[in-house]
GUKETOR-211928 format. One record per residue (C-alpha): residue in one letter; residue number from 1; x, y, z; chain. Coordinates in nm, 3 decimals. Example, Ala and Ser with C-alpha at 12.3 -4.5 7.8 and 13.67 -1.06 7.14 Angstrom:
2
{node 'A',1,{1.230,-0.450,0.780},'A'} {node 'S',2,{1.367,-0.106,0.714},'A'} 
***
This chain:
124
{node 'M',1,{0.374,-2.984,0.898},'A'} {node 'K',2,{0.448,-3.165,0.641},'A'} {node 'I',3,{0.634,-3.002,0.336},'A'} {node 'T',4,{0.426,-3.141,-0.012},'A'} {node 'I',5,{0.583,-3.140,-0.297},'A'} {node 'E',6,{0.308,-2.936,-0.426},'A'} {node 'M',7,{0.392,-2.667,-0.185},'A'} {node 'S',8,{0.762,-2.736,-0.315},'A'} {node 'E',9,{0.670,-2.697,-0.685},'A'} {node 'G',10,{0.487,-2.387,-0.565},'A'} {node 'A',11,{0.747,-2.208,-0.369},'A'} {node 'Y',12,{1.051,-2.281,-0.612},'A'} {node 'E',13,{0.907,-2.040,-0.877},'A'} {node 'I',14,{0.906,-1.816,-0.604},'A'} {node 'A',15,{1.187,-1.868,-0.466},'A'} {node 'K',16,{1.362,-1.842,-0.847},'A'} {node 'K',17,{1.264,-1.492,-0.822},'A'} {node 'V',18,{1.366,-1.359,-0.507},'A'} {node 'F',19,{1.726,-1.560,-0.651},'A'} {node 'S',20,{1.682,-1.312,-0.954},'A'} {node 'G',21,{1.583,-0.943,-0.786},'A'} {node 'V',22,{1.199,-0.946,-0.857},'A'} {node 'Y',23,{1.122,-1.000,-0.470},'A'} {node 'S',24,{1.302,-0.980,-0.167},'A'} {node 'R',25,{1.371,-1.238,0.079},'A'} {node 'V',26,{1.037,-1.128,0.333},'A'} {node 'E',27,{0.846,-1.075,0.025},'A'} {node 'G',28,{0.946,-1.474,-0.123},'A'} {node 'K',29,{0.824,-1.618,0.213},'A'} {node 'I',30,{0.529,-1.406,0.273},'A'} {node 'L',31,{0.417,-1.532,-0.075},'A'} {node 'I',32,{0.531,-1.906,-0.029},'A'} {node 'A',33,{0.309,-1.932,0.267},'A'} {node 'Q',34,{0.015,-1.713,0.094},'A'} {node 'R',35,{0.037,-1.949,-0.251},'A'} {node 'T',36,{0.124,-2.301,-0.087},'A'} {node 'G',37,{-0.002,-2.318,0.285},'A'} {node 'M',38,{0.339,-2.363,0.366},'A'} {node 'N',39,{0.426,-2.170,0.753},'A'} {node 'E',40,{0.597,-1.902,0.679},'A'} {node 'G',41,{0.924,-2.040,0.858},'A'} {node 'S',42,{0.904,-2.337,0.636},'A'} {node 'A',43,{0.883,-2.094,0.361},'A'} {node 'Q',44,{1.212,-1.875,0.494},'A'} {node 'D',45,{1.370,-2.193,0.499},'A'} {node 'F',46,{1.315,-2.350,0.137},'A'} {node 'I',47,{1.485,-1.990,0.005},'A'} {node 'T',48,{1.760,-2.010,0.238},'A'} {node 'I',49,{1.816,-2.348,0.129},'A'} {node 'F',50,{1.786,-2.263,-0.255},'A'} {node 'L',51,{1.970,-1.936,-0.232},'A'} {node 'A',52,{2.264,-2.147,-0.060},'A'} {node 'M',53,{2.245,-2.407,-0.318},'A'} {node 'M',54,{2.249,-2.149,-0.595},'A'} {node 'D',55,{2.603,-2.038,-0.471},'A'} {node 'G',56,{2.704,-2.382,-0.361},'A'} {node 'K',57,{2.726,-2.288,0.004},'A'} {node 'V',58,{2.634,-2.524,0.351},'A'} {node 'Y',59,{2.306,-2.473,0.500},'A'} {node 'K',60,{2.204,-2.605,0.804},'A'} {node 'R',61,{1.823,-2.646,0.790},'A'} {node 'A',62,{1.648,-2.952,0.610},'A'} {node 'F',63,{1.399,-3.091,0.426},'A'} {node 'N',64,{1.232,-3.395,0.300},'A'} {node 'N',65,{1.429,-3.602,0.086},'A'} {node 'A',66,{1.132,-3.581,-0.182},'A'} {node 'T',67,{1.215,-3.188,-0.181},'A'} {node 'N',68,{1.551,-3.191,-0.207},'A'} {node 'K',69,{1.571,-3.423,-0.471},'A'} {node 'Y',70,{1.294,-3.191,-0.640},'A'} {node 'L',71,{1.505,-2.920,-0.597},'A'} {node 'L',72,{1.847,-3.093,-0.734},'A'} {node 'E',73,{1.676,-3.207,-1.023},'A'} {node 'S',74,{1.453,-2.848,-1.125},'A'} {node 'I',75,{1.805,-2.659,-1.034},'A'} {node 'R',76,{1.952,-2.883,-1.304},'A'} {node 'R',77,{1.628,-2.784,-1.556},'A'} {node 'D',78,{1.673,-2.456,-1.538},'A'} {node 'Y',79,{2.021,-2.332,-1.495},'A'} {node 'G',80,{2.185,-2.580,-1.605},'A'} {node 'N',81,{2.509,-2.836,-1.508},'A'} {node 'E',82,{2.752,-2.590,-1.407},'A'} {node 'V',83,{2.511,-2.433,-1.112},'A'} {node 'W',84,{2.379,-2.830,-1.028},'A'} {node 'L',85,{2.759,-2.916,-0.978},'A'} {node 'K',86,{2.744,-2.615,-0.686},'A'} {node 'A',87,{2.363,-2.728,-0.607},'A'} {node 'L',88,{2.554,-3.108,-0.514},'A'} {node 'S',89,{2.830,-2.965,-0.346},'A'} {node 'A',90,{2.593,-2.735,-0.162},'A'} {node 'A',91,{2.367,-3.035,-0.099},'A'} {node 'E',92,{2.690,-3.229,0.042},'A'} {node 'K',93,{2.824,-2.984,0.267},'A'} {node 'H',94,{2.487,-2.970,0.460},'A'} {node 'I',95,{2.531,-3.359,0.451},'A'} {node 'N',96,{2.841,-3.331,0.651},'A'} {node 'Y',97,{2.737,-3.098,0.825},'A'} {node 'Y',98,{2.427,-3.294,1.012},'A'} {node 'S',99,{2.653,-3.589,1.089},'A'} {node 'T',100,{2.898,-3.393,1.309},'A'} {node 'L',101,{2.570,-3.262,1.502},'A'} {node 'G',102,{2.527,-3.622,1.647},'A'} {node 'K',103,{2.163,-3.750,1.514},'A'} {node 'G',104,{2.233,-3.990,1.266},'A'} {node 'N',105,{2.331,-3.908,0.932},'A'} {node 'L',106,{2.122,-3.829,0.627},'A'} {node 'T',107,{2.173,-4.158,0.439},'A'} {node 'G',108,{1.880,-4.092,0.223},'A'} {node 'Y',109,{1.989,-3.764,0.107},'A'} {node 'Q',110,{2.313,-3.895,0.031},'A'} {node 'Q',111,{2.200,-4.168,-0.188},'A'} {node 'I',112,{1.984,-3.903,-0.378},'A'} {node 'V',113,{2.332,-3.712,-0.436},'A'} {node 'D',114,{2.515,-3.990,-0.540},'A'} {node 'E',115,{2.277,-4.143,-0.798},'A'} {node 'M',116,{2.258,-3.762,-0.961},'A'} {node 'K',117,{2.701,-3.727,-0.917},'A'} {node 'N',118,{2.645,-4.126,-1.106},'A'} {node 'Q',119,{2.396,-3.998,-1.399},'A'} {node 'L',120,{2.650,-3.706,-1.430},'A'} {node 'R',121,{2.924,-3.954,-1.528},'A'} {node 'A',122,{2.699,-4.155,-1.719},'A'} {node 'Y',123,{2.500,-3.886,-1.957},'A'} {node 'G',124,{2.714,-3.598,-1.907},'A'} 
***
């Protein structure tokens, strides 16, 4: 199943509530599936990736570039540059991890990260 931006938008709002402790990971996964139509496995992955980004930690599951970009932009908007820099660090760790798998490189995702880092340098 292709994860759409609409699904990602709904999932993001619930993932924020998992992060803040309103919902458990299991509750969040079920709510995302119910409200967006995303399957529970993808919903779990979404939460895992969001939480890893918030902590600047590597994650091993992947989403499409539109969802990746949406996550990074939304984290910057909602949590500010300090947390956004952690999210960018997590994205770079994921890109590096993926490159070790022998499945190719995430060049599109790397371009998104590079563009965002350049925006930070240009606009602060």
